[in-house]
N, C-alpha and C positions, 0 to 999 in steps of 0.2 A: 347584204341581200338585195336583190333587184328591186328598184322602186317601182317597176312596172307591175309587180304582183299586187292585186287589189286587197291588201290587208285593211281591215277595219281600224286597227290600231297600228302604231309603228312597229315594224318587225324587229327593231332594235330595243324595244322596251323590255323590262324585266319586272317580275312580280316579287316584291320582297315579303318575307315573313320574319318571324322573330329570329330564326337561325339560318334561314335559307334564302336563295334567289331561285326563281323559276324563270327560265329564259328560252327564247327561240334557238333552235339548232342552226348552225351555219355549215353548209357543205364545203365552204372555203376555209374553214378553221381546222388545221391539222390536229389541234387539241381536241376539238369536238369529235372528229372522226376517230381518233385513237381511243378516246374514252368509250364511244359506242361499241367498238370492237371488244374492248376489255370487259365491259359490263355484260354484253350479250353472249360472251363465251365463258362466263363463270359457270361452274358446275350447278350452282343454285338456280341460275336463270334457265339453263337448259332443262333442268328437272321440271320446272313449272311451266315453261313456255315453249320448250323445244328448240331445236337448232334453226337459226335464221339464215345461215349461209353467209352472214356478214362477218367475214374473218380477216379482212384486210382494210386498211384506211381507204384505199381506192374504192372498194365496194361500199364502204360506209358513206363516202362522199356521194357516190351515185345514188344510193338509197335516199339520202337526205335531200338531194337535189330533185330527184324524180318522183319520190313518193311522199316524203314528209312535207316538202314545200307545196305539193299538190293539195295536201290536206289543209295546210295553212290558207291557200288561196281559195279553196272551196268552202271551208267552214270557219275560218279564222281561228281554228284551234287544231290540235293534233298532238304529237309527241314533243314534250318540252324537257330541257335539261335542268336537273336539280343540282345546285351548288351550295356547299356549306361555307358560311361566313367564318373567318378566323376570329372575328370579334363583331360586336353589334354594329359598329360604324364602318365596317369594311365595304368596299365597292364590289361589284360583280367580278371585275377583272382580278381582284385579290382573293376571290373565293375558289374553292376546290370542287370539281364535279364529283358527285357521289351517287347519282342515279338519274332516273327519268320519272316523269309523271305525265299522264296523257288523258285527253278526251278524244275518242275516236268515233267517227260515224262515216259509213261508206256511202256509195252512190245509191240513190233510189232507182228502181222500186224495190230492190232486194234487201236494202239495209233496214235496220231498225230506225225508227223516227226519233229516237233519243240517243245521244252518244253514250259510250261506256267509259268509265274511269279505269285507269290502269296505273301501275307503278312498279318500279324495279330499283332496288337499292343495293349497292355493293355489299357483299357478305360481311365484311368487317365493320360496316356502318349500320347493320340491321339491329333491331331491338332498342333503338334510341328515339323512336317516335318520328323519324324524318318522313316516312311514307305518309303518315297521318297528317303531319303539318303541311307537306307539299300538296296533298290532295285537297285539304281544306282551303288552302290559298288559291289553288287553281279553280275550284268550284265557285268560290266567292268572286273571283275575277270574271269568270264566265257568266255568272248570274248578273253582276252589276254592269259589266261592259258589253256583253254580247247577248244578253237576254236569255241565257240558257237556264231554264227552270225545271228540267227533267234530265235524269241520267241513270243509267244502269251500272251495276257492279256485278261482274261475273267471276266466279272462281270455282275450281274443282272442289267437290264435297270434302275431300281429305285435306285441302289446303287451309288449315285453321289460321295460319298467319294472315293470309289475305282476308279471310272472313273477319278476323278481329279488327283489321284496319277499316274495313267497310262498316262494321258496327260502331267503331269509335267516331267515324265521321258522320254518323247519324243515318246511315242507310237502313232500310227495312227489308227483312228476309221475305221473299215471296215464293219459296219452294224450289224444287229441282225441275228443270226443263231442258228439253233438247233444243239446242240453238242452231237453227238452219243456217245462219250467217257463218257459223263455225263448223260446217259440215255435219250437223246433227249431233255434235258432241254434247253430252249431258253436263249441266253446270248448275251450281247454286246461283239463284237470281236474287239480287238486291236492288232496291230502287230508292230514289230520294223520297222523303215524306211528301205527301200531297199528290203523288202520281195516281192515276186511275187504278182501281182494283182490276179493271179489265185491261190487261196488258196488250191485247190485240189492237188497241187503238194506237199503239206504238209499233205495230207490225210484228209483235212477238206473240206467236200463237203456240198453243199446247201441241 
Protein backbone atom coordinates (compact mmCIF):
# COMPACT_ATOMS: atom_id res chain seq x y z
CA UNK A 1 0.00 0.00 0.00
CA UNK A 2 1.20 3.49 -0.76
CA UNK A 3 3.11 5.17 2.04
CA UNK A 4 1.75 8.53 0.87
CA UNK A 5 -1.71 7.69 2.23
CA UNK A 6 -1.98 9.37 5.67
CA UNK A 7 -2.93 6.40 7.84
CA UNK A 8 -2.86 6.91 11.58
CA UNK A 9 -1.48 3.39 11.92
CA UNK A 10 0.58 1.28 9.56
CA UNK A 11 -1.57 -0.01 6.67
CA UNK A 12 0.26 -3.31 6.93
CA UNK A 13 -0.83 -3.91 10.52
CA UNK A 14 -3.34 -6.58 11.47
CA UNK A 15 -5.62 -6.98 14.46
CA UNK A 16 -5.38 -10.45 16.01
CA UNK A 17 -8.12 -12.12 18.00
CA UNK A 18 -8.32 -15.63 19.42
CA UNK A 19 -9.14 -17.30 16.09
CA UNK A 20 -8.89 -14.51 13.53
CA UNK A 21 -6.85 -11.77 11.92
CA UNK A 22 -8.47 -8.50 10.82
CA UNK A 23 -6.33 -6.77 8.18
CA UNK A 24 -6.34 -4.04 5.54
CA UNK A 25 -7.38 -5.00 2.01
CA UNK A 26 -4.77 -4.60 -0.73
CA UNK A 27 -5.89 -3.80 -4.29
CA UNK A 28 -2.58 -5.27 -5.49
CA UNK A 29 -3.26 -8.68 -3.95
CA UNK A 30 -4.84 -11.14 -6.43
CA UNK A 31 -5.95 -13.23 -3.44
CA UNK A 32 -7.71 -10.28 -1.77
CA UNK A 33 -9.47 -9.34 -5.01
CA UNK A 34 -10.57 -12.89 -5.81
CA UNK A 35 -11.90 -13.36 -2.29
CA UNK A 36 -13.98 -10.18 -2.40
CA UNK A 37 -15.57 -11.36 -5.66
CA UNK A 38 -16.32 -14.76 -4.12
CA UNK A 39 -17.85 -13.34 -0.92
CA UNK A 40 -19.93 -10.59 -2.50
CA UNK A 41 -21.46 -12.94 -5.07
CA UNK A 42 -22.68 -15.60 -2.68
CA UNK A 43 -26.44 -16.07 -2.59
CA UNK A 44 -26.50 -15.16 1.10
CA UNK A 45 -24.63 -11.87 0.62
CA UNK A 46 -26.83 -10.83 -2.29
CA UNK A 47 -29.96 -11.64 -0.28
CA UNK A 48 -28.97 -9.34 2.60
CA UNK A 49 -26.90 -6.67 0.86
CA UNK A 50 -27.87 -6.76 -2.81
CA UNK A 51 -25.69 -7.03 -5.88
CA UNK A 52 -22.58 -4.86 -5.83
CA UNK A 53 -21.50 -5.31 -9.44
CA UNK A 54 -18.08 -6.44 -8.19
CA UNK A 55 -17.93 -9.65 -10.22
CA UNK A 56 -14.35 -9.75 -11.54
CA UNK A 57 -10.94 -9.41 -9.84
CA UNK A 58 -10.29 -6.28 -11.93
CA UNK A 59 -13.44 -4.60 -10.64
CA UNK A 60 -12.56 -5.66 -7.11
CA UNK A 61 -9.08 -4.15 -7.44
CA UNK A 62 -10.48 -0.85 -8.71
CA UNK A 63 -13.05 -0.77 -5.91
CA UNK A 64 -10.42 -1.44 -3.26
CA UNK A 65 -8.06 1.17 -4.70
CA UNK A 66 -10.60 3.93 -5.31
CA UNK A 67 -13.23 3.41 -2.63
CA UNK A 68 -11.86 1.32 0.21
CA UNK A 69 -8.52 3.11 0.36
CA UNK A 70 -10.31 6.45 0.23
CA UNK A 71 -12.14 5.39 3.41
CA UNK A 72 -8.86 4.32 5.01
CA UNK A 73 -7.32 7.70 4.17
CA UNK A 74 -10.33 9.74 5.39
CA UNK A 75 -11.27 7.84 8.54
CA UNK A 76 -8.42 5.38 9.24
CA UNK A 77 -11.02 2.61 9.04
CA UNK A 78 -13.36 1.05 6.48
CA UNK A 79 -13.77 -2.51 5.17
CA UNK A 80 -11.31 -5.05 6.58
CA UNK A 81 -10.50 -8.62 5.61
CA UNK A 82 -11.24 -11.33 8.16
CA UNK A 83 -8.96 -14.40 8.03
CA UNK A 84 -9.15 -17.62 10.01
CA UNK A 85 -6.01 -18.92 11.74
CA UNK A 86 -5.25 -22.62 11.16
CA UNK A 87 -3.84 -22.64 14.70
CA UNK A 88 -3.33 -20.12 17.51
CA UNK A 89 0.29 -19.37 16.56
CA UNK A 90 -0.32 -18.92 12.83
CA UNK A 91 0.71 -15.77 10.99
CA UNK A 92 -1.62 -13.70 8.83
CA UNK A 93 -0.07 -15.12 5.65
CA UNK A 94 -0.87 -18.64 6.86
CA UNK A 95 -4.51 -17.77 7.54
CA UNK A 96 -7.50 -18.21 5.22
CA UNK A 97 -9.89 -15.36 4.26
CA UNK A 98 -13.44 -16.08 5.44
CA UNK A 99 -15.18 -12.70 5.46
CA UNK A 100 -15.15 -8.97 6.06
CA UNK A 101 -15.82 -6.66 8.98
CA UNK A 102 -16.21 -2.92 8.60
CA UNK A 103 -16.68 0.44 10.20
CA UNK A 104 -18.12 2.86 7.64
CA UNK A 105 -18.74 6.60 7.75
CA UNK A 106 -19.42 8.76 4.70
CA UNK A 107 -18.53 12.37 3.98
CA UNK A 108 -20.19 15.14 5.94
CA UNK A 109 -22.65 16.86 5.94
CA UNK A 110 -24.88 14.05 4.67
CA UNK A 111 -23.30 11.21 6.65
CA UNK A 112 -24.09 10.13 10.16
CA UNK A 113 -21.56 11.36 12.70
CA UNK A 114 -20.82 7.87 13.98
CA UNK A 115 -19.68 4.93 11.83
CA UNK A 116 -21.75 1.80 11.39
CA UNK A 117 -20.44 -1.72 11.95
CA UNK A 118 -20.92 -4.36 9.28
CA UNK A 119 -19.84 -7.92 8.59
CA UNK A 120 -20.13 -10.67 6.01
CA UNK A 121 -18.91 -14.24 6.46
CA UNK A 122 -18.79 -17.03 3.88
CA UNK A 123 -21.90 -19.24 4.17
CA UNK A 124 -19.88 -22.33 5.07
CA UNK A 125 -18.27 -20.46 7.98
CA UNK A 126 -21.38 -18.87 9.50
CA UNK A 127 -22.79 -19.94 12.84
CA UNK A 128 -19.34 -20.29 14.42
CA UNK A 129 -19.12 -16.90 16.12
CA UNK A 130 -16.63 -15.40 13.69
CA UNK A 131 -18.70 -12.28 12.90
CA UNK A 132 -19.07 -11.55 16.62
CA UNK A 133 -15.37 -12.10 17.30
CA UNK A 134 -14.30 -9.92 14.37
CA UNK A 135 -16.68 -7.11 15.29
CA UNK A 136 -15.52 -7.09 18.92
CA UNK A 137 -11.86 -6.99 17.85
CA UNK A 138 -12.39 -4.15 15.36
CA UNK A 139 -14.45 -2.07 17.79
CA UNK A 140 -11.84 -2.51 20.51
CA UNK A 141 -9.08 -1.49 18.11
CA UNK A 142 -11.06 1.53 16.94
CA UNK A 143 -11.74 2.60 20.51
CA UNK A 144 -8.17 2.23 21.76
CA UNK A 145 -6.21 3.32 18.70
CA UNK A 146 -8.56 5.72 16.89
CA UNK A 147 -10.73 7.14 19.67
CA UNK A 148 -13.99 5.82 18.20
CA UNK A 149 -16.48 5.67 21.09
CA UNK A 150 -19.77 5.63 19.19
CA UNK A 151 -21.07 3.35 16.43
CA UNK A 152 -24.32 2.28 14.85
CA UNK A 153 -25.49 -1.16 13.83
CA UNK A 154 -28.14 -1.35 11.10
CA UNK A 155 -30.02 -4.40 9.87
CA UNK A 156 -33.32 -5.29 8.27
CA UNK A 157 -36.10 -6.12 10.73
CA UNK A 158 -36.29 -9.69 9.46
CA UNK A 159 -32.50 -10.26 9.57
CA UNK A 160 -32.35 -12.02 12.93
CA UNK A 161 -28.82 -13.32 12.33
CA UNK A 162 -27.37 -9.80 12.09
CA UNK A 163 -29.51 -8.64 15.00
CA UNK A 164 -28.15 -11.46 17.18
CA UNK A 165 -24.57 -10.50 16.33
CA UNK A 166 -25.27 -6.88 17.28
CA UNK A 167 -26.83 -8.00 20.54
CA UNK A 168 -23.90 -10.31 21.31
CA UNK A 169 -21.37 -7.50 20.88
CA UNK A 170 -23.36 -5.37 23.30
CA UNK A 171 -25.26 -2.97 21.06
CA UNK A 172 -28.59 -1.57 22.29
CA UNK A 173 -31.76 -1.61 20.16
CA UNK A 174 -33.17 1.88 19.51
CA UNK A 175 -36.15 1.07 17.30
CA UNK A 176 -36.96 1.12 13.60
CA UNK A 177 -36.00 4.19 11.59
CA UNK A 178 -35.84 5.30 7.97
CA UNK A 179 -32.20 5.86 7.07
CA UNK A 180 -31.64 8.85 4.80
CA UNK A 181 -28.07 7.74 4.12
CA UNK A 182 -29.48 4.52 2.63
CA UNK A 183 -32.18 6.11 0.52
CA UNK A 184 -34.86 6.14 3.22
CA UNK A 185 -34.73 2.39 3.73
CA UNK A 186 -36.29 1.32 7.04
CA UNK A 187 -33.90 -0.45 9.36
CA UNK A 188 -33.54 -1.68 12.90
CA UNK A 189 -31.13 0.68 14.67
CA UNK A 190 -28.64 -0.47 17.29
CA UNK A 191 -26.05 1.67 19.10
CA UNK A 192 -23.09 1.26 21.38
CA UNK A 193 -23.95 1.70 25.07
CA UNK A 194 -23.45 5.23 26.32
CA UNK A 195 -24.56 6.97 23.15
CA UNK A 196 -27.08 9.80 23.49
CA UNK A 197 -30.77 8.95 23.62
CA UNK A 198 -31.22 11.75 21.09
CA UNK A 199 -29.77 10.19 17.93
CA UNK A 200 -30.16 13.47 16.05
CA UNK A 201 -26.86 14.57 17.63
CA UNK A 202 -25.30 11.97 15.32
CA UNK A 203 -27.28 13.36 12.35
CA UNK A 204 -29.74 10.44 12.46
CA UNK A 205 -33.25 11.92 12.52
CA UNK A 206 -36.66 10.29 12.69
